[in-house]
C-alpha positions as a Markdown table, in Angstrom:
| # | Residue | x | y | z |
|---|---|---|---|---|
| 1 | Met | 76.4 | 109.7 | 115.3 |
| 2 | Lys | 74.0 | 107.0 | 116.5 |
| 3 | Tyr | 72.5 | 109.5 | 119.0 |
| 4 | Val | 71.9 | 112.1 | 116.3 |
| 5 | Leu | 70.3 | 109.5 | 114.0 |
| 6 | Ser | 68.2 | 108.1 | 116.8 |
| 7 | Leu | 67.0 | 111.6 | 117.7 |
| 8 | Met | 66.1 | 112.4 | 114.1 |
| 9 | Phe | 64.1 | 109.3 | 113.6 |
| 10 | Leu | 62.4 | 109.5 | 117.0 |
| 11 | Leu | 61.1 | 112.8 | 115.8 |
| 12 | Leu | 60.1 | 111.4 | 112.5 |
| 13 | Ile | 58.5 | 108.1 | 113.6 |
| 14 | Gln | 56.3 | 109.3 | 116.4 |
| 15 | Asn | 52.7 | 108.2 | 116.5 |
| 16 | Pro | 51.4 | 111.6 | 115.5 |
| 17 | Leu | 53.2 | 111.2 | 112.2 |
| 18 | Phe | 50.9 | 108.3 | 111.4 |
| 19 | Ala | 47.8 | 110.3 | 112.3 |
| 20 | Gln | 48.3 | 113.6 | 110.6 |
| 21 | Pro | 50.7 | 115.7 | 108.5 |
| 22 | Leu | 53.8 | 117.0 | 110.2 |
| 23 | Ser | 53.4 | 120.2 | 112.3 |
| 24 | Ala | 55.5 | 123.2 | 111.8 |
| 25 | Ala | 57.4 | 122.4 | 115.1 |
| 26 | Ala | 58.0 | 118.8 | 113.9 |
| 27 | Glu | 59.3 | 120.0 | 110.6 |
| 28 | Arg | 61.6 | 122.5 | 112.4 |
| 29 | Asp | 62.9 | 119.7 | 114.6 |
| 30 | Ile | 63.5 | 117.5 | 111.6 |
| 31 | Ala | 65.4 | 120.3 | 109.9 |
| 32 | Ile | 67.6 | 120.8 | 112.9 |
| 33 | Ser | 68.2 | 117.1 | 113.1 |
| 34 | Leu | 69.1 | 117.0 | 109.4 |
| 35 | Arg | 71.6 | 119.8 | 109.9 |
| 36 | Met | 73.1 | 117.9 | 112.9 |
| 37 | Ile | 73.4 | 114.7 | 110.7 |
| 38 | Asn | 75.1 | 116.7 | 107.9 |
| 39 | Asp | 77.5 | 118.2 | 110.4 |
| 40 | Lys | 78.4 | 114.6 | 111.5 |
| 41 | Arg | 78.8 | 113.7 | 107.8 |
| 42 | Asn | 81.2 | 116.6 | 107.3 |
| 43 | Thr | 83.2 | 115.6 | 110.4 |
| 44 | Ser | 83.4 | 112.0 | 109.4 |
| 45 | Leu | 84.5 | 112.9 | 105.9 |
| 46 | Ala | 87.1 | 115.4 | 107.1 |
| 47 | Phe | 88.5 | 112.7 | 109.5 |
| 48 | Asn | 88.5 | 109.8 | 107.0 |
| 49 | Met | 89.4 | 111.5 | 103.7 |
| 50 | Ser | 92.9 | 113.0 | 104.4 |
| 51 | Phe | 92.6 | 115.8 | 101.9 |
| 52 | Thr | 95.5 | 117.8 | 100.7 |
| 53 | Lys | 95.0 | 121.6 | 100.9 |
| 54 | Glu | 94.2 | 121.8 | 97.2 |
| 55 | Glu | 91.7 | 118.9 | 97.4 |
| 56 | Lys | 90.0 | 120.3 | 100.4 |
| 57 | Asp | 89.6 | 123.7 | 98.8 |
| 58 | Ala | 88.0 | 122.1 | 95.7 |
| 59 | Phe | 86.1 | 119.4 | 97.5 |
| 60 | Trp | 83.9 | 121.2 | 100.1 |
| 61 | Pro | 82.0 | 123.5 | 97.8 |
| 62 | Leu | 81.3 | 120.6 | 95.4 |
| 63 | Tyr | 80.3 | 118.4 | 98.3 |
| 64 | Arg | 77.8 | 121.0 | 99.6 |
| 65 | Lys | 76.2 | 121.0 | 96.1 |
| 66 | Tyr | 76.1 | 117.2 | 96.2 |
| 67 | Arg | 74.5 | 117.1 | 99.6 |
| 68 | Asp | 71.9 | 119.7 | 98.5 |
| 69 | Ala | 71.0 | 117.5 | 95.5 |
| 70 | Met | 70.8 | 114.4 | 97.7 |
| 71 | Thr | 68.7 | 116.3 | 100.3 |
| 72 | Asn | 66.3 | 117.2 | 97.5 |
| 73 | Val | 65.9 | 113.6 | 96.6 |
| 74 | Asn | 65.8 | 112.4 | 100.2 |
| 75 | Thr | 63.1 | 114.9 | 101.0 |
| 76 | Arg | 60.9 | 113.4 | 98.3 |
| 77 | Gln | 61.7 | 109.9 | 99.6 |
| 78 | Leu | 60.6 | 111.1 | 103.1 |
| 79 | Asp | 57.4 | 112.4 | 101.5 |
| 80 | Val | 56.7 | 108.9 | 100.3 |
| 81 | Ile | 57.1 | 107.6 | 103.9 |
| 82 | Val | 54.8 | 110.4 | 105.3 |
| 83 | Asp | 52.3 | 109.5 | 102.6 |
| 84 | Tyr | 52.5 | 105.8 | 103.6 |
| 85 | Ala | 52.1 | 106.8 | 107.2 |
| 86 | Asn | 49.0 | 108.9 | 106.4 |
| 87 | His | 47.4 | 106.0 | 104.5 |
| 88 | Tyr | 48.6 | 103.2 | 106.7 |
| 89 | Asp | 45.2 | 102.5 | 108.3 |
| 90 | Asn | 43.3 | 102.6 | 105.0 |
| 91 | Met | 45.9 | 101.3 | 102.5 |
| 92 | Thr | 44.5 | 100.3 | 99.1 |
| 93 | Glu | 46.1 | 98.2 | 96.4 |
| 94 | Asp | 46.3 | 101.2 | 94.1 |
| 95 | Lys | 47.9 | 103.4 | 96.8 |
| 96 | Ala | 50.4 | 100.7 | 97.7 |
| 97 | Gln | 51.4 | 100.4 | 94.1 |
| 98 | Lys | 51.8 | 104.2 | 93.7 |
| 99 | Leu | 53.9 | 104.4 | 96.9 |
| 100 | Leu | 56.2 | 101.6 | 95.8 |
| 101 | Asp | 56.6 | 103.1 | 92.3 |
| 102 | Arg | 57.4 | 106.5 | 93.7 |
| 103 | Ser | 59.9 | 105.0 | 96.0 |
| 104 | Phe | 61.7 | 103.3 | 93.1 |
| 105 | Ile | 61.7 | 106.6 | 91.1 |
| 106 | Tyr | 63.4 | 108.4 | 94.0 |
| 107 | Gln | 65.9 | 105.6 | 94.4 |
| 108 | Glu | 66.8 | 105.9 | 90.7 |
| 109 | Gln | 67.1 | 109.7 | 91.1 |
| 110 | Ala | 69.5 | 109.2 | 94.1 |
| 111 | Leu | 71.6 | 106.9 | 92.0 |
| 112 | Lys | 71.7 | 109.4 | 89.1 |
| 113 | Val | 72.8 | 112.2 | 91.5 |
| 114 | Lys | 75.5 | 110.0 | 92.8 |
| 115 | Gln | 76.7 | 109.1 | 89.4 |
| 116 | Leu | 76.7 | 112.7 | 88.2 |
| 117 | Tyr | 78.7 | 113.9 | 91.2 |
| 118 | Val | 81.2 | 111.0 | 91.1 |
| 119 | Lys | 82.1 | 112.3 | 87.7 |
| 120 | Lys | 82.6 | 115.8 | 89.2 |
| 121 | Phe | 84.5 | 114.4 | 92.2 |
| 122 | Arg | 86.9 | 112.5 | 89.9 |
| 123 | Arg | 87.9 | 115.9 | 88.3 |
| 124 | Ile | 89.3 | 117.0 | 91.7 |
| 125 | Leu | 90.2 | 113.9 | 93.6 |
| 126 | Pro | 92.1 | 110.7 | 92.8 |
| 127 | Asn | 89.9 | 107.6 | 92.1 |
| 128 | Ile | 90.8 | 106.0 | 95.4 |
| 129 | Lys | 89.5 | 109.0 | 97.4 |
| 130 | Val | 86.4 | 109.2 | 95.3 |
| 131 | Thr | 85.8 | 105.5 | 96.0 |
| 132 | Arg | 86.4 | 106.1 | 99.7 |
| 133 | Leu | 84.0 | 109.0 | 99.7 |
| 134 | Met | 81.3 | 106.9 | 98.2 |
| 135 | Gln | 82.0 | 104.1 | 100.6 |
| 136 | Leu | 81.6 | 106.6 | 103.5 |
| 137 | Glu | 78.5 | 108.1 | 102.0 |
| 138 | Asn | 76.9 | 104.7 | 101.5 |
| 139 | Arg | 77.7 | 103.7 | 105.0 |
| 140 | Met | 76.1 | 106.8 | 106.4 |
| 141 | Asp | 73.1 | 106.5 | 104.1 |
| 142 | Ala | 72.7 | 102.8 | 105.1 |
| 143 | Ala | 72.7 | 103.8 | 108.8 |
| 144 | Val | 70.0 | 106.4 | 108.2 |
| 145 | Arg | 67.9 | 103.9 | 106.2 |
| 146 | Leu | 68.3 | 101.2 | 108.8 |
| 147 | Lys | 67.2 | 103.5 | 111.6 |
| 148 | Leu | 64.3 | 104.8 | 109.6 |
| 149 | Ser | 63.1 | 101.4 | 108.6 |
| 150 | Glu | 63.0 | 100.3 | 112.2 |
| 151 | Gly | 60.2 | 102.8 | 112.8 |
| 152 | Ile | 58.1 | 101.9 | 109.7 |
| 153 | Pro | 55.6 | 99.2 | 110.3 |
| 154 | Leu | 55.2 | 96.5 | 107.6 |
| 155 | Ile | 52.2 | 96.9 | 105.4 |
| 156 | Glu | 49.2 | 94.8 | 106.4 |
């Protein structure tokens, strides 16, 4: 998994990102990397969740909807990072405030998506498995955030 995360963020945090918007090829590479990461998520969950047949049949369609919703929010968070990168050399007080405020909005949206889907997961899974699912999701999200943050320079 570390290899896939590293690959994705090497694609994201190249110097050209800080100089111009992403090219179509870079966007395609990012999309491929994201699919690889999602495949790793699915493998990790399948290995760590120990679903019964009934749970598995109910879980995976709902989980795909959850990941789609999270991808939507994460894409907007990535837009903030790209916007930051595009303004890094000429950052203003106003732009810094707007970027931070947008970042908080998307963090709140991510939490709302998680809360919404936890309710849905609880309808099909025991609470222990829902908690384990969220622990695994949080670990994987933290790994992605950590790798991403390593490539983002601090604001001057």
